[in-house]
C-alpha positions in Angstrom: 24.1 -1.9 14.0 21.2 0.3 14.8 17.5 -0.6 14.4 15.3 2.0 12.7 11.6 1.8 12.9 8.9 3.2 10.6 5.1 2.9 10.5 2.4 3.7 8.0 -1.3 3.2 8.3 -2.9 2.2 5.0 -6.6 2.2 4.1 -6.4 -1.4 2.6 -6.6 -4.9 3.9 -3.4 -6.7 5.0 -3.7 -8.9 1.9 -3.8 -5.8 -0.4 -0.9 -4.2 1.4 1.1 -7.4 1.2 0.6 -7.6 -2.5 1.4 -3.9 -3.0 4.6 -4.2 -1.0 5.8 -7.5 -2.4 4.4 -8.1 -5.9 7.1 -7.4 -8.5 5.3 -4.7 -10.4 4.2 -2.7 -7.4 7.5 -3.3 -5.6 9.2 -1.5 -8.4 7.0 1.6 -7.8 7.3 2.1 -4.1 11.0 1.2 -3.9 12.0 4.0 -6.4 12.6 6.0 -3.2 15.6 3.8 -2.6 16.9 4.0 -6.2 15.4 4.2 -9.6 15.1 0.7 -11.1 15.0 -1.1 -7.8 13.7 -4.7 -8.2 14.2 -8.2 -6.8 14.8 -11.7 -8.1 13.5 -14.5 -5.9 10.5 -15.3 -3.7 8.9 -14.4 -0.4 8.5 -17.8 1.3 10.6 -18.8 4.3 14.0 -20.0 3.1 13.8 -18.3 -0.4 16.9 -16.5 -1.6 16.3 -13.0 -2.8 18.6 -10.6 -4.8 17.6 -7.0 -4.3 19.0 -5.1 -7.3 19.2 -1.6 -8.7 20.9 -0.3 -11.8 24.2 -1.9 -12.8 23.4 -5.2 -11.1 24.4 -3.7 -7.7 22.5 -4.6 -4.5 22.1 -7.1 -1.7 21.8 -10.9 -1.5 19.4 -12.0 1.2 17.1 -14.8 2.3 13.7 -14.9 3.8 14.2 -15.8 7.5 10.4 -16.0 8.1 7.3 -15.5 6.1 3.6 -15.6 7.2 1.5 -14.4 4.3 -0.4 -11.1 4.9 1.1 -10.9 8.5 4.9 -10.8 8.6 8.0 -11.2 6.6 11.6 -11.1 7.9 14.5 -10.6 5.4 18.0 -11.6 6.5 20.6 -9.7 4.4 23.6 -11.8 3.8 25.9 -9.7 1.7 26.3 -7.4 -1.3 26.1 -7.8 -5.1 28.6 -5.9 -7.3 28.5 -6.2 -11.1 26.1 -9.1 -10.6 28.4 -11.1 -8.4 27.3 -12.1 -4.9 29.8 -11.4 -2.0 29.1 -12.7 1.4 32.7 -13.1 2.5 34.5 -9.7 2.1 35.1 -7.3 4.9 32.6 -4.9 3.3 29.9 -7.6 3.3 30.7 -8.8 6.8 30.6 -5.4 8.5 26.8 -5.3 8.3 25.6 -8.8 7.5 23.6 -10.4 8.7 21.2 -7.5 9.0 17.4 -7.9 9.3 14.6 -6.1 7.7 11.1 -7.0 9.1 7.6 -6.0 7.9 4.6 -6.5 10.1 1.0 -6.1 8.7 -1.6 -5.5 11.5 -5.3 -5.1 10.8 -6.5 -1.8 12.3 -9.7 0.1 12.0 -10.6 -1.3 8.5 -7.1 -0.8 7.3 -3.6 -2.0 8.0 -0.7 -0.7 10.1 2.6 -1.5 8.5 5.5 -1.6 10.9 9.0 -1.8 9.4 12.2 -2.4 11.4 15.5 -2.2 9.6 19.0 -2.9 10.9 21.6 -0.6 9.4 25.0 0.8 9.9 25.7 4.4 10.9 26.9 5.1 7.4 23.4 4.5 6.0 21.2 5.7 8.9 20.5 9.2 7.6 19.8 7.9 4.1 17.3 5.3 5.5 15.6 7.9 7.7 15.0 10.0 4.6 14.1 7.2 2.2 11.8 5.0 4.3 9.0 7.6 5.1 8.8 8.5 1.4 8.8 4.9 0.3 6.0 4.0 2.8 4.0 7.0 1.6 4.3 5.7 -2.0 3.4 2.2 -0.8 0.3 3.7 0.8 -0.7 5.4 -2.4 -0.2 2.1 -4.4 -2.1 -0.1 -1.9 -5.0 2.4 -1.6 -5.4 2.5 -5.3 -6.9 -1.0 -5.1 -5.2 -2.0 -8.3 -2.9 -4.6 -6.8 -3.2 -8.4 -7.1 -4.8 -10.8 -4.7 
C-alpha cells in the first residue's frame, strides 16, 4: 500500500467545507471525478457503516474509524461491493483492505485547508493521482458557492 496526499485551500469555514464534502447532495457533485453517479449510503459518525457506490451497485464497503465534526474524519475501507453484494473475504477484497482515507479540516487565514490522505494499491495510484486534484477543485467550487447546509 502507498499513501497519497492531497491538499486544497478553500475560502470557506471548516463547517461549510465539511458539509460540502459530506452532505449527500454536494458529495454527489464533487465525487463525479471518481465516477458519474457516485454516492454513499450510511453516516459519518464514528462506527457508522458506509457503502460508497457508483453505477451498477459497484463500490466499497467501509466504516468510519473516527469522526470529529468539522475537524477530521477517517474512513476504514473493508471490502468491495459487486452487484450490490458486500465482499470482505475474497482475495480481491483482502489485497487492499483495510485501507484508510482521512480528511483533515484546518482553519487557515479565514478559510480552510483540507488535507486528504488515501491508502491505495499500485494498480490505482495513477488514477487517484489524476482524480483527487480534480475532485478537490470541484469541492472548492461547491464549498465557496456558500450554498451548502449548516
